[in-house]
N, C-alpha and C positions, 0 to 999 in steps of 0.2 A: 504494500500500500504506500502510495507516494506521500511525501510530506505535504502539509497544507501550503500550497503556493497560491492558490486562488480558488474561488468557488465556481462551480460549473453552472452556467446559465442554461435553463431548459428552453429549447426552441422546438416546437412541436412540428417536425417534419417527419416523413417516413423514411426509415433506413434500417438495415439488418445487422445481424451479429453472428456469432459462432455458437456451437453447442458442445457440451461435454457432460459426461456423467461423473459421479464421484462415488466414493466408497462408503460402505456401512461398516459398523465396527462392533467390537466386544462390548457387551452391555456395561454401562457405567452406573454408579450408584445414583439413585433418585435424590435430588436435592430439595425437591418440593413436591408434595403429593398433590395430585389433581384427580378429579373425577374423570374417568376415561371418556373421551369424546367419541361420537359415532364416526365410523369410517367415512372418509370423503367419498361422495357418490361416484367420482370418476376414477378412483383408485382401482387397480387391477392386479392381475397375476404377476406381471413383469416387475412392478414396483416391489411387491412382497419378496419375490425371489432375489432381486438385486440387494435388498436390505439384508437378507439372510446370508448372501454369499460374499458380499464385500466386507472385508475385515481390516481392523487396524494393523494386524500383523502383515497383511499383504501390502497395505499402503506404506507402512513404515520402511519396507525395503527400498522404496523409491526415495524416501527422505534420506536414508543412509547413502544412497547413490549420489544424491545432490551434495551431501556433506563431503563425500569422498572427492567429488569433482572440484568443489571449492578448495579443499585442502591441497589439491594438486595444481591449483591455478591461482596462487596468490591470495587465497582466503576469501574469494568472492565469485559471484556468477553474474556480474553486472553486464548490461547490454553492451555489445560491441567488444567484449573481452573473450579470451579463450574459454573461460569458465562458463559463460553463457552459451557459446557455440557447442561445447561438449554436452551441456544440459539439453539443448535443443536436439542434438543428434541422438541422445539416449531416448528421449520421448519419441522422436520420429521413428527410429529403428524398432523400438518396442511395439509400437502400434502397427507398423508395416508387417511385422511378423505375425501379428494377431489378425491380419486380414483387412485392415482399414485402407481406404483411399487416403493417402497422406501426402501432403505437399508442404514445402517451405514457401514462405512469402517474405522476400527480402525487401528492405527499405533502408534509406539513409537516415542517420542520426548525427548529431553533433555532441561532442564531449567537451566539457569545460574544464580547463586546467588553470587554477588561480595561482598566480605568482606573487601578487601583492594585494593586500586588503587592509588599509589603514585609514583611520579618521583621527586627525590631530586638531585639537582646539588650540587656536593661536592667541597671542596676547598674554603678556606677563610670562609665566613659565608654561611653555607648550605642554599639553596633556593629551596623551594618546588614549583613544577609546577602543574597547573590544569591538571588532568589526567583522561582518561576514559579507563578502561580495555576493551579490545575487547571481545565480546561475544564468549564464548567457548575457551578463551585463555588458554594456559598452565600456571599454577601458577609458580611464582619464588620460590626458596628455602626460608625457614623460615628466616626472617630478610632481605630478598631482594636480588637482584642480583646487585653487584657492579662491574662496568667495564667502560673502556673508550668508548667514542662515536666514531663511524666511519661513515663517510658521504657517502651515496649512491649518485651516479651522478644524477643531476637534469637536465633533458632534456624533450622532448615531452612525454616520457614514463618513468617517474622517478622511479627508483628502480624496474623495471619490468623484466629486463633481466640480465643475468650473467655479461654482459659487464659493467653494472652499479656498479659492486662490484669488484674493482681491486684485483687481486690475492694476497693473504696473508695479505691484509689490514683489514680484518674483523674477523680473527680468535680470539676468546676469547673476542670479543667486542660487544657492543650494536649498531646495525645499526640505523641510523637516516635517514628516508626516507620521501620524500614529497608525499602527496596524489595525486592520479590522474592516468588516462589512463588504468590501469589494476586492477585486483581484489586484495583485501587484501590477499587472499590466495596466489596469484602469488608473491606478494611482500615478504610475509613471507617465502615462499619456496626458493626464490632466495637468500634472506639474510641468511637463514639457510644453504643453499648449500655452501655459501661463508665462513661459519664457525662462523657466528654471534650467540651469546648466547641468544639474544633477539632482538626485533625490536620496535622502536618508530616511529610512523607515524605522521607527523605534517600536519595541514590542509592547503588547498590551498586558503581559503577565510574565511571571518567571524572572530568572536572572541571566538568561542567555540572549545573545543577539538574535534578531530575526534572521532566519535562514530561508530567504525567499528565492524566487527565480522566475524565469520565463520558459516557454516551451522550445524556443529556438533563438539563435543569435539575431534573427530578423526582428524579434520583439524587443530587443534591448536597444532603445533609441537614445537614452542618456545614461551616464554612469549611475548605478543604483546599488545600494548596500543597506544592511541592517545593523542596528545597535540595540542595546538592552533597554528595558523600560526605565531603569534608574538613570542611565545616561541620557536618554531622550527627554525625560522630564526635567533633568537638570539643565540641559541645553535650552529647552523651551522656556524655562523660568528665567534664565540669563538673557535670552534673546528678547523676552518680553520687556526687559528693563533697559535695553540698549543693544547696539550692534555687536554681534558675536561672529567672528570669522573662523572658518575651519578649512583645513586642507584635506580633501578626499583623494586618496591615492589607490587606484584600482588598476591592476594589470592582469588580464585574463586572456588565455589563448583558447580558441575554439577549433577543435579537430573533427573533421568529417570521418565517419565510419559507417560500415554496413552491418546491420543486424537482421534477425529474421523471426517471424512468427512461425509456429507450427500449427497446421490446420489438418484435422482428420475427420472423416465422416463415414457413416455406415454406408455400405454399398446398396442396401435396400432402403425402403421407406419412401414416402411421398416427398418429392423434392420441392413441392409448393407448400409444404407444412414442416418447415425446418425447426427443430428444437436446438437452439444454440446455447452452449455452455462454455464458459471460459474462466481462466485464471492467468495471472501473469507469472512468467517463469524467471524473470530477471530479479537479481538482488540489487541492493545499493553497493557501491564500491567498498564501503566500510566493513562488510561482513558477508557471511555465506548465505544469509536469507533463508533459513530453514523454516521458520514460521512465516516470514514475509518474503516470498510466498511459496516456499517449497511445500508448505502444508496443503494449500489449495491445489497446487500443481500435482502433487502426489495423489491426492484424493481423486481428482479427475482422471488421472491415468489408470488408477486401479478400477474405477467404475467402468471406464471404457473397456478394459480388458475383460471384466466380468460380463459386460453386455455382449462382447464378441463371443464369449463362451456360451452364453445363452442361445445365441443364434446357431452355433455349431451343434449344441445339444438338441436343438429343435429341428435338426436336419436342414439348416439354412434359412429357416423362417425367422426373419429379423423383425424389428419394430415396424409398426404401421407408418410412423413418421420418420423422416430422415433425422438422425442425430449428428450434429456437427460440433466437434470439440476444438477448442482453441487454447493454445498456450502463447500468451502475448509477450512480446519483448518491449523494452523501453517504457514500461508503465511508470517506473520510478523517475523518468525524465519528463513525465507529463502525459501519460496515457497514449503515447505515440503509436504503439503497435496496434491497439484497438481502433484508434482514430484512422490510421492508415487503412486498415481492413475495411472499415465502414465506407471510407471515401472511395474505395475502388469498386464498390458494388454498383451494379446497374439498378435501375428503378425496379425491374422485375425481381432481381435477386433480393433487393431490400424488402419488397412486399412478401416474398416467400418466407421470410423469417417470422415465425409465430411468436417467439419470446426469446429472451436472453436471461440466463442464470449466471450469477457471478459469485465466486468463492475466493476470498482474499484474506489470509490470516485466520485460520480456523483451529489453531492450537496454542493460543496465547497462554503464557504461564500463570497469569492471574486473571482468568477469563470471565467475561460476561457473554451470554448467548444472545447476540444481536441478530435481528431479522430486519431486512430493509423495509421501511414503512411505506408500502406501496399505496395505501389509501390516505396517507397523511393524518391518521387518527391521533398522532401525537401533537399535531399542530405546531411543529417547529421547523425551522430551516426552509428548505427549498420547495416544499409542497409535495403533492401526490405524483406518482409516476404516471406514464401513459396508460390509457385504458387497458385493463387486463392485469396491471401490476397489483391491484388490490386482491385479485383472485389468487395470484402467485403467493402473496403474503399469507392469505388465508390457508392455502394448502400447506405451507411450511409450518405455520402456527398450529394448525390442527394436528399435524403429525407430532410436533413437540409436545402438545398437550396430552396426546394419547400415550406418549412415552413418560409423562410426568416430569418433563424438563422445563424449568422456568426459562422465560425469554422476555425480551423487550425490544421495542422498535429502535431503528437507527435511520437517521435522515439520509436521503439521497443527496449527499453533499458534494458529489463529483470527485471524490478522492480515489475512486477505483474504476475499473474498465467498463462498468455499466454506463458510465457517463456518455460516451458517444452514441450509445443505443437509445437511452431514454431521451437524449437531446433531439433525437430524430424519430420519436414516436413509437419506438419498440417497447412493449411491456417488459419489465425486468423485475428481478428479485434475487434473493440469495441471503447468505449469512456471513458474519465474521465475528471474531471474539475479542476485538479491541486492540488498539495500537498504543499511542502515548498518553491517552486520556487516563484520568485518575478514577479509581473505583470508589464509589460512595459507600457509606455505612449500610444503606439499604440494599445496595447491590451485593455487598459482602454477605448480608444476612440471607439473601435469596439464592445467590449463586455460589457462596463459599469464597475462600480466598481472603486477601488482605485489603481492608479499607485504607484509603489514603495513599495507596501505591498505584503505579501505572498498571494497566492491563498487561502490557508487555514492557518490562523494564529494560529489555535488550533491543527494543525497536530501533532499526536502522543502525545497529552497532555490531561489533565483533562478537558479542555474546549471543547472537541469534543463531544458536547451534542446536544439535540434537539433544544436548543436555538441558535445554531450557524450553521445554514444551509441556503442555498439559495434555496427556494422551487420552484422558477421559473426555475432554472437550473435543479433541480430534475424533474420537469414536462417534460422539453425538452428531457432529457435522458430516461425517462420512455417511451416516444413516440418512441425514437430510438430503444430501446430494443424490444418493442412490434412489431414494424414494421419489424425489421430484423428477429425476430423469426417467425413471421407470414409468411414472404416471403419464408424463407428457409425451413420451415416445409412443404410447398407445392411444392416448385420448386427449384431444385439445378442446373438447366441447365446452369446458368451463371458461375458456377464453373466447368463445364465439367463433371457433374455427371448425 
């Protein structure tokens, strides 16, 4: 799951996705008792058989392979690296042997290498601030950019609109903007339009600098960096009382590389009723990415293998609907693999996608069972997904209820690969178990684990290894994937298809 760089805006066009199954698992202890719900009217034989056959043991062998690959390739499986290439080859070759139609989809990405990231407050004794250059920022001139600070208005949407930049106040200056509410791209564009030569975004919480970024070098139009909440508030207070000059020094190299998605689909099933399932295969450069997102990738792979076995055991009789699995690359760079896939589809291919299921981080060590809030019943964030998303959420919730597993909603905030699909009118759903967010006391009571600690303390770090997983949560989510894939592979009537 990518870091929060910006929120994804929903535009209701029609466009498709991929599909994949995932694995079921060894039964985990019930954390919350619940009255068993009646079976979903559209569930059938295939769903039950996949849930029974997909196991955590089977899926864990793929996790172990991803860890082995990372260990042999500098400790990571990031897009554009040998570690990712080896991971993609493993998934591709395993599925080809199982009888799937498998293909690579290559596309270009850029990699950012930061050489210098400094902010120095001038006047009196110069003071250097902890600074994080935005990914794909424009570099400053050699020696840095020296200019006075100008303060963008702080309101519910700080620095997001032209009104936050009073006319004439930003020309030739560096804009100081608070994080929140809109994308870093939007903040940067608004500051540049007001005449700012650069932009510094300070955090809205915590003690670390904002680590923001853009999807490509083309989006970086002025030098942009992040600083901490404390440093930002101190700068803002000083600038409110008189002119404050800083030197922003950013030097970043952008290197073009090629990476690839892996796409596999069943040979049978109706091609105008595609069940698309996906997870991202790439890690961040800082670690092997075994939870993020080896867990979702391993789950999809094991479900796909069991689905193939089902077809073989039934003498070649496969699912009624075509199931298409995808392992995306460059999710951590801004959903680039899934966006590329969607952009390449024809109008007919897009319309043939019935739904998209996404599984990203399903074994967090301090987990909460999140289900994407397709109907916006939580009334937070970005709103409901496209028509059909509510039914997907209901299917997953009903299954978890029957298993006695507590769960709660999660906003479609655009942080994972469902983004390009829901933005183009494809109903979507799925699960995850939490990233850098902090578990509340109520969540700890319902789900177990440690209140006041992150869902995944090793998120985007070197500690995201086989040693730091919750395998009970992994089991639960394997069951969810197997059940959803098995249901929709046979019956789409709940979605009006």
